[in-house]
C-alpha positions as CSV (number, residue, x, y, z in Angstrom):
1,M,-121.4,189.0,141.5
2,T,-120.9,190.9,144.8
3,M,-119.6,189.2,147.9
4,L,-123.0,189.5,149.5
5,S,-124.7,187.9,146.5
6,A,-122.2,185.0,146.6
7,R,-122.9,184.4,150.3
8,L,-126.6,184.5,149.8
9,T,-126.4,182.1,146.9
10,K,-124.3,179.7,149.0
11,A,-126.7,180.0,152.0
12,L,-129.7,179.2,149.8
13,A,-127.9,176.2,148.3
14,K,-127.4,174.8,151.8
15,G,-131.0,175.1,152.6
16,R,-133.0,177.6,154.7
17,V,-133.3,175.6,157.9
18,A,-130.1,175.1,159.8
19,P,-129.8,173.1,163.0
20,P,-129.4,175.2,166.1
21,P,-125.9,175.6,167.4
22,P,-125.3,173.0,170.1
23,T,-123.4,175.2,172.5
24,R,-123.1,178.7,173.8
25,L,-119.8,179.0,171.9
26,G,-121.5,177.9,168.7
27,L,-124.2,180.5,169.1
28,L,-121.7,183.2,169.8
29,E,-119.7,182.3,166.6
30,V,-122.9,182.5,164.5
31,L,-123.9,185.9,166.0
32,L,-120.4,187.3,165.5
33,R,-120.4,186.2,161.9
34,K,-123.8,187.8,161.3
35,R,-122.7,191.0,163.0
36,A,-119.6,191.2,160.9
37,T,-121.7,190.8,157.7
38,A,-124.2,193.5,158.9
39,H,-121.2,195.8,159.5
40,A,-119.8,195.0,156.1
41,V,-123.0,196.0,154.3
42,G,-123.6,199.0,156.5
43,D,-126.8,197.8,158.2
44,L,-126.5,199.8,161.5
45,A,-129.9,198.7,162.9
46,L,-129.2,195.0,162.4
47,E,-125.7,195.4,163.8
48,A,-127.0,197.0,166.9
49,L,-129.6,194.2,167.4
50,L,-126.9,191.6,167.0
51,R,-124.6,193.4,169.5
52,D,-127.4,193.1,172.1
53,Q,-127.8,189.4,171.3
54,I,-124.1,188.9,171.6
55,K,-124.0,190.5,175.0
56,W,-126.9,188.3,176.1
57,S,-125.1,185.1,174.9
58,L,-121.9,185.8,176.8
59,P,-121.5,184.0,180.2
60,V,-122.0,186.2,183.3
61,Q,-119.4,186.0,186.1
62,C,-120.3,187.2,189.6
63,D,-117.7,186.9,192.4
64,G,-115.7,184.3,190.5
65,I,-118.8,182.1,189.9
66,E,-119.9,181.6,186.3
67,R,-123.7,181.7,185.7
68,R,-125.3,180.5,182.5
C-alpha cells in the first residue's frame, strides 16, 4: 500500500466531515499539510491553489499594526 493510499484510508476511517479549525493557526496548519501532500504527489495545480490560500490565511501587518 502506498503512503497516499494509507493516508486516504486513515482519512476515510475518521469520517468525511471534520470540524473547521478553530483558529487562524489551525487553518494554516491544515493548509500547509495539504500543500505538502500535493507537493509529494506532484499535483502542481493543487499546490499552487493551496499556496494562494496559505497567503490569504496569513495575518497582514501594516505599520506595526496587525490586521485580521
